[in-house]
N, C-alpha and C positions, 0 to 999 in steps of 0.2 A: 357256763351260761348260767345267770342267776334265774331265780324262779320268779317270772312275772306275776303270777297269782299271789305269792307271798308279799310281793312288794306292794301290790294294789291292797292287800289286807293291811299292811303297815300304813298306807296312806290314808285309808279310812279309819284307823284306829280300832280295828275290830275287836281286839283284846288288849288288855292292859297287862303287860308282863309285871309280875311282882305283886299282883292283887289277886284276890280270890274270886272276883267277879268281872262283869263287863264295865265299860266306861260310864253307863248309867248307874250301875249298882255303887261304884266306887268313885263318883265323879270328883268329890272333894280330894280324896286321896290322889287320884289322878292328876289333878292340877298342882297340888303340892309336889308330886313326883316331877312335873314338867318343870317346876321352879328349880328345884334341887338338881335334877339331871334331866334336861328336855329330851334325850334319847331314850329314856325308861318308859316314857308314856306311849311310845309306838306310833301315835298320829303324827306321821312325818308332815302332812300338808298344813296340819294346824300348829304344829309346834316348830318343826324344822323350817318350814317355809314360811312361818310367821303370818299366817292369814289373819289370825286374831279375831275369828268369827265368834268365839265365845259359845259355840254350839257344837254337839257332838251328835252323830248317828247313834241311835238308841233302840231298844227293844229287840224284835226279832231280826231286824236288819243286820245287826252286828253278829248275831249267831249264825246267819247264813254264810258269812265270808263275803269279801269284796265284790267278786265277780257275780255270784248269785244275787247279791243285795241290789246292785245296780240293774241287772236284768229284771229282777222282781219288781223293783219300783217303777222302771220303765213300762213293764208290762202292766202293771196296775193303773198307772196313769193312762195308757193307751186304752185299756178296756173301759175305764170311766169315760173318756172322751167318745169312745165308739158308741157307748150306751146313752150319750147325751146328757149325762148328769152334770150338774152345775159344779164347778170346782168349789170345795169348801174354802170359805174366807178365813176360817181359823181351824187349826188342827183339832180333831175330835178328841174328847176326852178319853183317857186310858191309852193304853199301849196298842197301836195298830197292829194287826195281824199281817204278816207279810211272808208270802211264799215264794219259793224259787219259781222261775218261769217254767211253764210246762215243755217237756222235752219235744213236743210235736209243733212247736211255735218257733219263729225266727229270733225270738228273744233268748233261746237257750243256747249257752255257749257251744254245744256240739253242733249247732247249726251254722256256725261262722265259716263262710266260704273261704276266708283266707287262713283259717285255723285259729283254734282257742287261743293259743300263746300270742300269735301276732295281734289279734284283735285286743287281748289283755293290755299289751303294751300301748296300742293305741290308746286305750282308756286312760293308762297311767299319763301318757303325754298330754291328754286333755285336762286331767286334774292338775297337772304342773303349769300348763298354760293359763289356766284359770286362776291358780294361786299367785302368778306374776301379773294378773291383770291390772292391779292397782299401781304397778311400776316400782314397788318398794324393793325388790330384789335387785339392788344394784351391785357394783363390784365388791364394795365393802361386805355387804350381806353375803354374797357368795363365797369370799373368803372365810367368813365365819362359819358358814354352813359347811364348807368342805373340811375345816377342822374338826367339826363336831360329827361329821358323817364317819370320819375314820374310827370313831369310838362307838358307833351304832350297832356294830355286829351284824350289817346286813349283807357284808361281803364286798370284795373289791370291785367286781364287775357291776354290781347294783350301784356302788358308789359312783362309778364312772359314767354310768348311764344317767343317773340323777343330776350329775354335775353337767354333763353335756347338754341335757335338756334345759337346765337352768341357764345356761350360757348362751344357748341357741336363740336368736330372734324369733318372734312370733311368726309362724307360717301356717295361717289358716287353710290355705289351699292343700297342703299336705296332710294337715290334720283332718280336714273334711273328707279328703280322698281315702282316708283310712277306714271310713265308715262305708260299707259296700252295699248294705241293704237299709230299706227304711227303718227297720227295728234298731239296727246298729247306730243309726243317725240320733234316734231317740235316746238310746243308751249313752252315746257320747255326750249329748247334751245333759242327761241326767247325772252322768258322773261329773261333769263341770259344775253343775248347780249344787251338788253334794259337797264339793270342795269349799265353796265360798258362800257366805250370805251377802248379797249385793247391797252392802251399806254405802258404797261411794259411786259416783257417777261413772267412774271408770270400770268398776266391776259390773254394774247394770249395763253399761254400754257394750261391754265385752260379751255378755250373755245375750243381749238382743241382737248383736252382730252374729254371733255364732248360730242362734236360731235362724236367723235369716239366711246365711250361707248353707245351713243344713236344710232349708226349705220347710222348716216345721210350722203348721198353722199357729196362730196366735192362741186359739182355744186349746190346742194340744199342750203348748208351752204353759198356759195357765194350770192344767191338770198336773203337770210335772211339778210346778211350784207348789201346789197344794199337797201333793204326795210326799215330796222331800221335806216340806215343812213338818208334815205330821210325823216323820220319821227322825226328826232332830229335836233335842231339847237343850235348854240352857246349861252350860257347865257350871256347876257350883263353884264359888271362890269365896274368899275371906272378904269382909266389908272394906271398901277403900282400895281394893286392888282391881285390876282388869283381868279377865280370862285370857289364857293364852298369850301372854306378854311377848311382845318383840323383844329383840335383844336390847 
């Protein structure tokens, strides 16, 4: 069995193999690595799945690792929502501090009623579903991804899992059912929003539909939007080129 937590880290691009720093520290180098060898950059959602968002998770979020970062962001958004704070319209200057969710809250992985690994797989499925939201992962794309995954070094079982998820039709009922608590519902939405920047109607529509199916209040969704936006920065690139290019 592959390690779900490692795969989640890969999807978020928590660290960039072959560089001495994080995605934020070595953004330009990471983008060039992605062009020369898409599998070296580590961010499977942005590179392999071709979401083309042009933004990467930054700061303390990538230092925490995928599972703790998602839980920390969801918890931070929830705390701001409960405190009645207005969501920030623009990210605050500087690197926002992000802490893992407290152990005594439902946002901590150890509190997952279905088990940490099972919920981690649900978050990975949520990210892949979000990456497919604009409909660009067609048969041709999947064939290209399958060929490149063999070189990724993530292991045969992880490859098979990713390809099965890519080939599966969208099943919101099963995805939503994978979140058993209110905290997990918020984390599932946060993971989905981390994967994509909703630049198309299809992506925005998917996130709105997901929020509705999860029963998240609009004001809480707004706080997730503000919190995630503050944790992401544009990926540097050379003039005249687009970040995270598709095939």
